[in-house]
C-alpha positions as CSV (number, residue, x, y, z in Angstrom):
1,M,-44.4,-12.7,31.0
2,E,-41.2,-13.0,33.0
3,K,-38.1,-11.6,31.3
4,K,-35.0,-13.8,31.5
5,Q,-31.8,-12.0,32.3
6,F,-28.5,-12.3,30.4
7,K,-25.7,-13.7,32.5
8,A,-23.7,-10.9,34.1
9,E,-20.7,-11.3,31.9
10,S,-22.9,-11.5,28.8
11,K,-24.7,-8.3,29.8
12,R,-21.4,-6.5,30.2
13,L,-20.2,-7.8,26.9
14,L,-23.3,-6.7,25.1
15,E,-23.0,-3.2,26.5
16,M,-19.4,-3.1,25.4
17,M,-20.1,-4.4,22.0
18,I,-22.9,-2.0,21.3
19,N,-20.8,1.0,22.3
20,S,-17.3,0.2,21.2
21,I,-16.3,-3.1,19.5
22,Y,-17.5,-2.2,16.0
23,T,-16.0,0.7,14.1
24,H,-19.0,1.2,11.8
25,R,-22.6,0.6,12.7
26,E,-23.5,-0.5,9.2
27,I,-21.7,-3.9,9.7
28,F,-24.7,-5.2,11.7
29,L,-26.2,-6.2,8.4
30,R,-23.1,-8.0,7.4
31,E,-23.3,-10.0,10.6
32,L,-26.9,-10.9,10.3
33,I,-26.5,-11.9,6.7
34,S,-23.5,-14.1,7.6
35,N,-25.5,-15.8,10.3
36,A,-28.3,-16.4,7.8
37,S,-25.8,-17.9,5.4
38,D,-24.5,-20.1,8.2
39,A,-28.0,-21.4,8.8
40,I,-28.5,-22.4,5.1
41,D,-25.0,-24.0,5.2
42,K,-26.1,-26.2,8.1
43,L,-29.1,-27.4,6.2
44,Y,-26.9,-28.1,3.2
45,Y,-24.6,-30.2,5.4
46,K,-27.5,-32.1,7.0
47,A,-28.7,-32.9,3.5
48,L,-25.3,-34.4,2.7
49,T,-25.5,-36.9,5.6
50,D,-29.3,-37.5,5.8
51,E,-30.8,-39.3,2.8
52,S,-34.3,-38.2,3.8
53,L,-33.4,-34.6,3.1
54,T,-33.0,-32.9,-0.3
55,F,-31.1,-29.7,-0.9
56,D,-32.1,-27.6,-3.9
57,K,-29.8,-24.6,-3.7
58,D,-32.2,-22.5,-5.8
59,S,-34.8,-22.8,-3.0
60,Y,-32.6,-21.2,-0.4
61,Y,-32.1,-17.5,0.0
62,I,-31.8,-14.6,2.4
63,K,-34.3,-11.7,2.1
64,V,-33.9,-8.2,3.5
65,T,-37.1,-6.2,3.9
66,P,-37.3,-2.6,5.2
67,N,-40.6,-1.1,6.4
68,K,-40.4,2.7,6.8
69,E,-43.9,3.1,8.2
70,N,-43.2,0.6,11.1
71,R,-39.5,1.5,11.3
72,T,-38.6,-2.2,11.0
73,L,-35.9,-4.1,9.1
74,T,-36.4,-7.8,8.6
75,I,-33.8,-10.4,7.6
76,T,-35.3,-13.7,6.6
77,D,-33.5,-17.0,5.8
78,T,-34.6,-20.4,4.7
79,G,-31.9,-22.2,6.7
80,I,-32.0,-24.9,9.4
81,G,-33.9,-22.8,12.0
82,M,-33.5,-22.9,15.8
83,T,-35.3,-24.8,18.5
84,K,-36.3,-23.2,21.9
85,E,-33.1,-24.7,23.3
86,D,-31.0,-23.2,20.5
87,L,-32.5,-19.8,21.1
88,E,-31.8,-20.1,24.8
89,T,-28.3,-21.4,24.4
90,H,-27.1,-19.3,21.4
91,L,-28.9,-16.0,21.9
92,G,-29.2,-16.1,25.7
93,T,-25.5,-16.5,26.3
94,I,-23.4,-14.1,24.3
95,A,-20.3,-15.7,22.7
96,K,-21.8,-19.2,22.7
97,S,-21.4,-19.9,19.0
98,G,-23.9,-22.2,17.4
99,S,-21.9,-22.2,14.2
100,L,-18.7,-23.2,15.9
101,A,-20.4,-25.9,18.0
102,F,-22.1,-27.3,14.9
103,K,-18.8,-27.3,13.1
104,N,-17.0,-29.1,15.9
105,E,-19.7,-31.6,16.5
106,N,-20.0,-32.6,12.9
107,E,-16.3,-32.4,12.1
108,I,-16.9,-30.5,8.8
109,K,-14.0,-31.1,6.5
110,D,-15.4,-30.7,3.0
111,G,-14.4,-27.0,2.7
112,H,-18.0,-25.8,3.0
113,D,-17.0,-23.6,6.0
114,I,-19.4,-22.0,8.4
115,I,-18.7,-18.2,8.6
116,G,-19.7,-17.5,12.1
117,Q,-17.3,-18.4,14.8
118,F,-18.0,-16.5,18.0
119,G,-21.8,-16.0,18.2
120,V,-21.6,-12.3,19.0
121,G,-22.2,-10.8,15.6
122,F,-26.0,-11.1,16.1
123,Y,-25.8,-8.6,19.0
124,S,-24.5,-5.9,16.7
125,A,-28.2,-5.5,15.8
126,F,-28.6,-3.5,19.0
127,M,-26.4,-0.8,17.7
128,V,-29.2,0.3,15.4
129,A,-32.3,-1.3,17.0
130,D,-34.3,-0.6,20.2
131,M,-35.9,-4.1,19.9
132,V,-34.8,-7.3,18.2
133,T,-37.3,-10.1,17.5
134,V,-36.2,-13.5,16.3
135,T,-38.9,-15.9,15.1
136,S,-37.6,-19.4,14.2
137,K,-38.8,-22.8,13.3
138,A,-36.2,-25.7,13.3
139,L,-35.8,-28.4,10.8
140,G,-37.9,-31.4,11.9
141,S,-39.9,-29.5,14.4
142,D,-43.6,-28.7,14.4
143,E,-43.2,-25.8,16.8
144,A,-41.8,-22.3,16.3
145,Y,-40.6,-19.9,18.9
146,K,-40.1,-16.1,19.3
147,W,-37.1,-14.7,21.1
148,E,-37.3,-11.0,21.9
149,S,-35.1,-8.4,23.6
150,D,-34.8,-4.7,24.0
151,G,-31.1,-4.9,24.9
152,A,-29.0,-5.6,28.0
153,E,-31.9,-5.9,30.4
154,G,-32.9,-9.4,29.2
155,Y,-35.0,-11.4,26.8
156,T,-38.2,-13.5,26.5
157,I,-38.9,-16.7,24.6
158,V,-42.5,-17.7,23.8
159,P,-44.2,-20.2,21.4
160,T,-45.4,-18.7,18.1
161,T,-46.5,-19.8,14.7
162,K,-44.4,-20.0,11.5
163,E,-45.2,-21.9,8.4
164,S,-41.8,-22.6,7.0
165,V,-38.4,-23.8,8.4
166,G,-36.0,-21.0,8.9
167,T,-35.4,-17.8,10.9
168,E,-36.8,-14.3,10.7
169,I,-35.0,-11.4,12.5
170,T,-36.9,-8.1,12.8
171,L,-35.2,-5.0,14.1
172,K,-37.1,-2.0,15.4
173,I,-34.8,0.7,14.1
174,K,-33.9,3.5,16.5
175,E,-35.0,7.1,16.0
176,N,-32.5,9.6,14.5
177,T,-30.2,11.4,16.8
178,E,-28.0,14.5,16.3
179,D,-25.0,12.2,15.7
180,E,-26.6,9.3,13.8
181,K,-29.1,9.0,11.1
182,Y,-30.8,5.7,11.7
183,D,-33.3,6.3,8.8
184,D,-30.5,5.2,6.5
185,Y,-31.0,1.6,7.5
186,L,-34.6,1.8,6.1
187,E,-33.5,3.1,2.7
188,E,-33.4,0.7,-0.2
189,Y,-30.3,2.3,-1.8
190,R,-28.4,2.3,1.5
191,L,-29.2,-1.3,2.3
192,Q,-28.2,-2.4,-1.2
193,S,-24.9,-0.5,-0.9
194,I,-24.1,-2.2,2.4
195,I,-24.9,-5.6,1.0
196,K,-22.7,-5.0,-2.1
197,K,-19.9,-3.8,0.1
198,Y,-19.7,-6.5,2.7
199,S,-21.8,-9.5,1.5
200,D,-21.5,-9.5,-2.3
201,F,-20.0,-12.9,-2.3
202,I,-22.2,-14.7,0.1
203,R,-23.0,-18.0,-1.8
204,Y,-26.8,-17.7,-1.5
205,P,-29.0,-15.0,-3.1
206,I,-29.7,-12.0,-1.0
207,K,-33.0,-10.6,-2.2
208,M,-34.8,-7.3,-1.8
209,D,-38.1,-5.9,-3.1
210,V,-36.9,-3.0,-5.2
211,K,-39.0,-0.2,-6.7
212,T,-38.3,0.4,-10.4
213,Q,-39.8,2.5,-13.2
214,K,-41.3,0.5,-16.1
215,P,-43.4,1.4,-19.1
216,K,-47.1,0.8,-18.6
217,E,-48.6,-2.2,-20.5
218,D,-51.3,-0.1,-22.1
219,D,-49.1,2.9,-22.8
220,E,-45.4,2.4,-23.3
221,N,-44.8,6.2,-23.3
222,E,-45.9,6.4,-19.6
223,L,-43.9,5.0,-16.7
224,E,-45.3,3.3,-13.6
225,E,-43.6,2.4,-10.4
226,V,-43.5,-1.4,-9.8
227,V,-41.9,-3.5,-7.1
228,E,-39.7,-6.3,-8.2
229,E,-37.8,-8.9,-6.2
230,Q,-34.1,-8.6,-7.1
231,T,-31.0,-10.4,-6.1
232,I,-28.5,-7.9,-4.8
233,N,-25.3,-9.9,-4.4
234,S,-23.0,-11.4,-7.1
235,M,-22.7,-14.7,-5.2
236,V,-19.7,-16.1,-7.1
237,P,-16.5,-14.1,-6.5
238,I,-14.1,-13.9,-9.4
239,W,-11.3,-15.2,-7.3
240,R,-13.0,-18.6,-6.8
241,K,-13.4,-19.0,-10.6
242,N,-10.9,-21.1,-12.6
243,K,-8.2,-18.8,-14.1
244,N,-8.8,-20.5,-17.5
245,E,-12.3,-19.1,-17.5
246,L,-11.3,-15.6,-16.9
247,T,-10.0,-13.0,-19.5
248,T,-7.9,-9.9,-19.0
249,E,-11.1,-7.9,-19.5
250,D,-12.7,-9.8,-16.5
251,Y,-9.8,-8.8,-14.3
252,E,-9.9,-5.2,-15.5
253,N,-13.6,-5.0,-14.9
254,F,-13.2,-6.3,-11.3
255,Y,-10.4,-3.7,-10.8
256,A,-12.9,-1.0,-11.9
257,E,-15.9,-2.3,-10.0
258,K,-13.9,-2.4,-6.7
259,H,-12.6,1.2,-7.3
260,Y,-9.0,0.1,-6.9
261,G,-8.0,2.9,-9.3
262,F,-9.1,5.0,-12.3
263,D,-6.4,3.6,-14.5
264,K,-6.1,0.1,-16.0
265,P,-3.7,-2.2,-14.1
266,L,-0.4,-3.1,-15.8
267,K,-0.5,-6.6,-14.4
268,H,-2.7,-8.9,-12.2
269,I,-1.7,-11.8,-10.0
270,H,-4.4,-14.5,-9.3
271,L,-3.4,-16.9,-6.5
272,S,-5.2,-20.0,-5.3
273,V,-3.2,-21.5,-2.5
274,D,-4.5,-24.8,-1.0
275,G,-2.1,-26.0,1.7
276,T,-1.8,-25.7,5.4
277,I,-3.3,-22.3,5.1
278,R,-5.8,-21.9,2.3
279,Y,-6.4,-18.6,0.6
280,N,-7.3,-16.9,-2.7
281,A,-6.0,-13.6,-3.8
282,I,-6.2,-11.2,-6.8
283,L,-3.5,-8.5,-6.8
284,Y,-3.0,-5.7,-9.2
285,I,0.1,-3.6,-10.1
286,P,-1.3,-0.2,-11.2
287,E,0.1,1.8,-14.0
288,K,-0.4,5.2,-12.3
289,T,-0.1,6.6,-8.8
290,P,-3.2,7.5,-6.9
291,Y,-3.4,11.3,-6.5
292,D,-2.6,11.0,-2.7
293,F,0.0,8.2,-3.0
294,Y,3.0,10.3,-1.9
295,T,1.1,12.0,1.0
296,K,0.5,11.1,4.6
297,E,-3.2,10.6,3.9
298,Y,-2.6,7.5,1.7
299,E,-3.6,4.2,3.2
300,K,-2.1,1.0,2.0
301,G,-3.7,-2.4,2.3
302,L,-5.7,-5.1,0.6
303,E,-9.3,-6.0,1.1
304,L,-9.6,-8.9,3.4
305,Y,-12.4,-11.4,3.2
306,S,-13.1,-14.4,5.4
307,N,-15.0,-17.0,3.4
308,G,-16.4,-14.4,1.0
309,V,-17.4,-11.8,3.7
310,L,-15.5,-8.5,3.8
311,I,-13.7,-8.2,7.1
312,M,-11.4,-5.2,6.5
313,E,-11.3,-2.7,3.6
314,K,-7.6,-2.0,4.0
315,C,-5.6,-4.7,5.8
316,S,-2.2,-3.0,5.9
317,D,-0.5,-6.1,7.5
318,L,-0.8,-8.0,4.2
319,L,1.6,-5.6,2.4
320,P,5.1,-4.3,3.2
321,D,5.4,-0.6,2.9
322,Y,7.6,-0.9,-0.2
323,F,4.8,-2.6,-2.1
324,S,2.1,-0.3,-0.7
325,F,1.0,0.6,-4.3
326,V,-0.4,-3.0,-4.8
327,K,-4.2,-3.2,-4.9
328,G,-6.5,-6.1,-4.6
329,M,-8.0,-8.6,-2.1
330,V,-7.4,-11.8,-0.1
331,D,-10.0,-14.3,0.9
332,S,-9.2,-17.0,3.4
333,E,-11.2,-19.6,5.4
334,D,-8.4,-20.1,7.9
335,L,-7.9,-16.8,9.5
336,S,-8.4,-16.5,13.2
337,L,-10.9,-13.8,13.7
338,N,-11.5,-12.1,17.1
339,I,-14.8,-11.1,18.7
340,S,-15.8,-8.4,16.2
341,R,-14.8,-10.1,13.0
342,E,-13.3,-6.9,11.8
343,M,-10.1,-7.0,13.8
344,L,-7.6,-9.8,13.2
345,Q,-5.4,-11.7,15.6
346,H,-1.8,-11.0,14.6
347,D,-1.1,-14.7,14.2
348,R,0.9,-16.9,12.0
349,Q,-1.8,-17.4,9.4
350,L,-1.7,-13.7,8.5
351,K,2.1,-13.5,8.6
352,F,2.3,-16.6,6.3
353,I,-0.1,-15.1,3.8
354,A,1.7,-11.7,3.8
355,K,5.1,-13.4,3.3
356,N,3.8,-15.4,0.4
357,L,2.2,-12.3,-1.2
358,K,5.4,-10.3,-0.9
359,S,7.3,-13.1,-2.7
360,K,4.7,-13.3,-5.5
361,I,4.7,-9.5,-6.0
362,K,8.4,-9.3,-6.3
363,S,8.5,-12.3,-8.7
364,Q,5.8,-10.6,-10.9
365,L,7.8,-7.3,-11.0
366,L,11.0,-9.1,-11.9
367,S,9.1,-10.9,-14.7
368,L,7.7,-7.6,-15.9
369,L,11.2,-6.1,-15.9
370,K,12.6,-9.1,-17.9
371,D,9.8,-9.7,-20.4
372,E,7.9,-6.4,-20.6
373,R,10.5,-3.7,-20.2
374,E,8.3,-1.0,-21.5
375,N,5.5,-1.8,-19.1
376,F,8.0,-2.0,-16.2
377,E,9.3,1.4,-17.1
378,K,5.7,2.8,-17.0
379,F,5.3,1.3,-13.5
380,Y,8.7,2.6,-12.5
381,E,7.9,6.1,-13.6
382,S,5.0,6.1,-11.1
383,F,6.4,4.0,-8.3
384,G,10.2,4.0,-8.6
385,R,10.5,6.7,-6.1
386,Q,8.6,4.5,-3.6
387,L,11.1,1.6,-4.2
388,K,14.1,3.9,-3.7
389,Y,12.7,5.5,-0.6
390,S,12.1,2.0,0.8
391,V,15.7,1.0,0.1
392,Y,16.8,4.1,2.2
393,S,14.2,3.7,5.0
394,D,14.6,1.4,8.0
395,F,18.4,1.8,7.8
396,G,18.5,-0.2,4.6
397,A,16.8,-3.3,5.9
398,N,15.0,-3.9,2.6
399,K,17.9,-3.1,0.2
400,N,18.6,-6.7,-0.8
401,E,14.9,-7.2,-1.5
402,L,14.6,-4.2,-3.8
403,Q,17.9,-3.4,-5.4
404,D,17.3,-5.6,-8.5
405,L,14.2,-3.6,-9.2
406,L,15.9,-0.2,-9.4
407,L,16.5,1.7,-12.6
408,F,18.8,4.7,-13.3
409,Y,19.6,6.6,-16.5
410,S,22.9,5.6,-18.1
411,S,25.4,8.0,-19.7
412,K,26.3,5.2,-22.2
413,E,23.0,3.6,-23.0
414,K,21.0,6.9,-22.9
415,K,18.1,5.1,-21.2
416,L,17.2,3.5,-17.9
417,V,19.3,0.5,-16.8
418,T,19.4,-1.9,-13.9
419,L,22.4,-2.2,-11.6
420,A,22.9,-5.8,-12.9
421,E,23.1,-4.4,-16.5
422,Y,25.6,-1.8,-15.5
423,V,27.9,-4.3,-13.7
424,E,27.7,-6.7,-16.6
425,R,29.1,-4.0,-19.0
426,M,31.9,-2.9,-16.6
427,P,35.5,-3.2,-18.0
428,E,37.6,-5.6,-16.0
429,E,39.8,-2.8,-14.6
430,Q,36.9,-0.6,-13.5
431,K,36.8,-0.6,-9.7
432,Y,33.6,1.3,-8.9
433,I,30.0,1.9,-10.1
434,Y,30.1,5.6,-10.9
435,Y,27.2,8.0,-10.4
436,A,26.6,11.7,-10.8
437,T,23.9,13.8,-9.2
438,G,22.0,16.8,-10.6
439,E,18.7,18.3,-11.5
440,S,18.5,16.8,-15.0
441,H,20.4,14.7,-17.4
442,E,21.4,17.8,-19.4
443,R,22.9,19.5,-16.3
444,I,24.8,16.3,-15.2
445,E,26.4,15.9,-18.7
446,K,27.9,19.4,-18.4
447,L,29.4,18.8,-15.0
448,P,33.2,19.1,-15.0
449,Q,33.5,16.2,-12.5
450,T,32.3,13.7,-15.2
451,E,35.1,14.4,-17.6
452,V,37.8,12.0,-16.5
453,V,35.3,9.1,-15.9
454,L,33.8,9.5,-19.4
455,E,37.3,9.9,-20.9
456,K,38.1,6.5,-19.5
457,G,35.1,5.1,-21.3
458,Y,33.3,4.3,-18.0
459,E,29.5,4.4,-17.7
460,I,27.9,6.9,-15.2
461,L,24.5,6.5,-13.6
462,Y,22.6,9.8,-13.5
463,F,20.8,10.5,-10.2
464,T,18.1,13.2,-10.7
465,D,15.7,12.2,-7.9
466,D,16.4,13.7,-4.5
467,I,16.2,10.2,-2.9
468,D,18.6,8.5,-5.3
469,E,21.9,9.2,-3.6
470,F,20.5,8.4,-0.1
471,A,19.3,5.1,-1.4
472,I,22.6,4.2,-3.0
473,R,24.5,5.1,0.2
474,M,22.4,2.5,2.0
475,I,23.1,-0.2,-0.6
476,I,26.9,0.6,-0.3
477,Q,27.9,-2.0,-3.0
478,Y,26.3,-4.2,-5.6
479,E,27.9,-7.5,-6.6
480,E,31.0,-6.5,-4.7
481,K,31.3,-3.3,-6.6
482,E,31.2,-0.1,-4.5
483,F,29.3,3.0,-5.6
484,K,31.4,6.1,-6.2
485,S,30.3,9.6,-6.8
486,V,32.2,11.5,-9.6
487,S,32.5,14.3,-7.1
488,S,34.2,12.1,-4.4
489,G,37.8,12.6,-3.4
490,D,39.4,9.5,-4.9
491,L,37.9,8.1,-8.1
492,G,40.3,5.2,-8.3
493,I,41.1,5.9,-11.9
494,D,44.7,7.1,-12.1
495,S,47.7,4.7,-12.1
496,E,50.2,4.7,-9.3
497,E,52.6,6.7,-11.4
498,K,50.0,9.3,-12.2
499,E,49.1,9.5,-8.5
500,T,52.7,10.1,-7.6
501,E,53.1,12.8,-10.2
502,I,49.9,14.6,-9.0
503,E,51.0,14.3,-5.4
504,S,54.4,15.8,-6.3
505,E,52.8,18.7,-8.1
506,Q,50.5,19.3,-5.1
507,Q,53.5,19.6,-2.8
508,E,55.2,22.0,-5.2
509,N,52.2,24.3,-5.1
510,K,51.3,23.8,-1.4
511,E,51.9,27.4,-0.4
512,L,49.7,28.6,-3.2
513,F,46.8,26.3,-2.2
514,D,47.2,27.0,1.5
515,Y,47.0,30.7,0.8
516,M,43.9,30.3,-1.3
517,K,42.4,28.2,1.6
518,S,43.1,31.0,4.0
519,I,41.2,33.4,1.7
520,L,38.2,31.2,1.6
521,S,38.4,30.3,5.3
522,D,35.8,27.8,6.4
523,K,33.9,27.9,3.1
524,V,36.1,24.9,1.9
525,K,38.0,22.2,3.8
526,A,40.9,22.4,1.3
527,V,42.2,23.7,-2.0
528,K,43.8,21.0,-4.1
529,L,45.2,20.1,-7.5
530,S,42.5,18.3,-9.5
531,K,42.8,14.7,-10.7
532,R,39.5,14.8,-12.6
533,L,39.4,18.1,-14.6
534,R,40.4,18.2,-18.2
535,S,38.9,21.3,-19.9
536,H,37.3,23.1,-17.0
537,P,39.4,25.3,-14.7
538,V,37.7,24.5,-11.4
539,C,35.2,22.3,-9.6
540,L,34.1,21.3,-6.1
541,S,34.5,17.8,-4.8
542,T,33.6,16.5,-1.3
543,E,35.1,14.5,1.5
544,G,33.0,12.6,4.1
545,E,29.5,11.2,4.0
546,V,27.5,14.3,3.0
547,S,27.7,15.2,-0.7
548,I,26.8,18.6,-2.2
549,E,23.5,17.2,-3.5
550,M,22.6,15.8,-0.1
551,E,23.4,19.1,1.5
552,K,21.0,20.8,-0.9
553,I,18.2,18.3,-0.1
554,L,18.7,18.3,3.6
555,N,18.7,22.1,3.9
556,A,15.6,22.4,1.8
557,M,13.6,20.4,4.4
558,P,11.4,22.2,6.9
559,D,13.7,21.3,9.9
560,N,16.7,22.8,8.2
561,Q,19.7,21.9,10.4
562,N,22.2,23.8,8.2
563,I,24.1,20.6,7.3
564,K,27.2,21.3,5.2
565,A,29.2,19.0,3.0
566,D,33.0,19.1,3.4
567,K,33.8,20.9,0.1
568,V,37.2,20.8,-1.6
569,L,38.0,23.4,-4.3
570,E,39.9,21.6,-7.1
571,I,42.1,23.5,-9.6
572,N,43.0,22.3,-13.0
573,S,46.8,22.7,-13.4
574,S,46.5,22.2,-17.1
575,H,44.3,25.2,-17.6
576,A,45.6,28.7,-18.4
577,V,43.9,30.0,-15.2
578,F,46.4,28.1,-13.1
579,A,49.3,30.0,-14.6
580,S,47.5,33.3,-13.7
581,L,47.0,32.1,-10.1
582,K,50.7,31.2,-9.7
583,E,51.8,34.6,-11.1
584,A,49.4,36.5,-8.9
585,F,50.7,34.5,-5.9
586,E,54.2,35.6,-6.7
587,N,53.5,39.2,-7.6
588,D,50.0,40.4,-6.6
589,K,48.2,39.0,-3.6
590,E,45.2,41.3,-4.1
591,K,44.6,39.9,-7.5
592,L,45.0,36.4,-6.1
593,N,42.2,37.2,-3.6
594,L,40.0,38.4,-6.5
595,Y,40.8,35.2,-8.6
596,T,40.2,32.9,-5.7
597,N,36.8,34.3,-4.8
598,L,35.8,34.3,-8.5
599,L,36.8,30.6,-8.9
600,Y,35.0,29.6,-5.8
601,N,31.8,31.3,-6.8
602,Q,32.1,29.9,-10.3
603,A,32.3,26.4,-8.7
604,L,29.2,27.1,-6.7
605,L,27.3,28.1,-9.8
606,I,28.3,24.9,-11.6
607,E,26.9,22.9,-8.7
608,G,23.7,24.9,-8.6
609,L,24.5,26.3,-5.2
610,P,23.6,29.9,-4.2
611,I,26.3,32.6,-4.1
612,Q,26.5,34.3,-0.7
613,D,27.0,37.8,-2.1
614,P,25.9,38.2,-5.8
615,V,26.7,41.9,-5.8
616,E,30.3,41.3,-4.7
617,F,30.5,38.6,-7.4
618,T,29.4,40.9,-10.2
619,N,31.8,43.6,-8.9
620,D,34.6,41.1,-9.0
621,I,33.8,40.2,-12.6
622,C,33.9,44.0,-13.5
623,K,37.3,44.3,-11.8
624,V,38.7,41.5,-14.0
625,M,37.2,43.1,-17.1
626,V,38.7,46.6,-16.3
């Protein structure tokens, strides 16, 4: 029999598809099952418009049958079938979609969408098969036909016999190679796994004959192997059910079944959007971070379905990076799919869905913060760092989106508070939102720099995470209140009279401070009279953009650029040490050198910074004691 040739462009497309379009060979089964579902959909639609036809959904199914001995895999459907012309048109010309043509010709508008759109998924069968045979009998026809091809070289179509309407596709599975184990596609457990993964929510039963162990009828103590026909897929996805029918347990079970996490989700969001772009979604806010969440290996993304068929396991375009912790799925009938079904056009539909999801997630988090504070704090313990990093990244592009979700420990409340709560409590005369950085709350409470702020009764936010200060520097201000570190040069606390008094005292002791600066050389930018110290003799403050805490973090990174903060050594003029400094300046410069170095090293220790020469420091202490 003469073999018909594919058109030249179809032949090239077939070769390209077999070798490169699909990422995973296993999706051939998804494609063939989707085509089978389309065929049953077409029969269903015909029954709606043709009174002579009846459609009993229970009579329609898809069956998957492996045969290890013959190395064949057969996919059978009870759908509308194909005529000889259909086989020629739809299987002889790649990318001539029967589903799409059917949809256009019949102007389907009842929401019973046909999955297939491009007519190329069928050819993915050649990724695993040496020979593909299609036997089909069309609705209303007395004749059946067999289409057969061994790949890009061409195909044949001949009359055959088939009792029932529908299509049967038989794949002659390839022999194993060093790189690929084709035997997997003849194994029951593997086929069941692929069906559950990609086609679990196809609306018709997908059946298989499955071997099971059962007690013998004549002896219940003995087991015998029997073959039973089982339905592998769930058919009705949870996201298409009415929310009123579902319980929290249902959502938690779905979370566990889909392996979204080993924890229980704190919250779920169930969306059913029926507008210009239709989609369903179930999103989860987890309680705990995945083990790899803060690593480069972590992949964000939601499962993406098109009309119940899994298209992508992790569609990253549906989530912004700052909500990468969200788990779940989206199913839409309106997405524009490209040739392989597993890659999406970056079109307005996807962007619209992503924008809507982002808004819903933020709204849910704000609701959690307002109404379930304890649960929000559990979430924040796991993912607060991600939010703060996202405020800092991309030059602060997302700060307005995220700043109301941030929490920091409060010196006054002794618990986590929002920026809004802090600002609401601010006294009218308070100019800034004050913060202090350190390794722990306990360390921060002992910092000399906090004394004057706390003395005024002002609240301080404690930053103990290395990203905190970087994030706040990006926000700059909240509700027109600027952020101010307790270690910054000007705290904006003293009155004009007090400022004048301090400036006058600074000038009176200028020679002393200049001399101390010369002793410390480039270790500090200046030595000054302190406006902030009350009981402590000395501290370090900073000028410029880089704080001491930022210096520590930046220099701990692998690409250490030796970035230094502009440090200022501040001296408390009310402390007894100051009198000793003035006396040494007048009478004993060597002693002043000793005191200056001791005070500087003391200030470094308070900040948790390393001392350059610990031996010299201990020797200096001994000199003072002697």
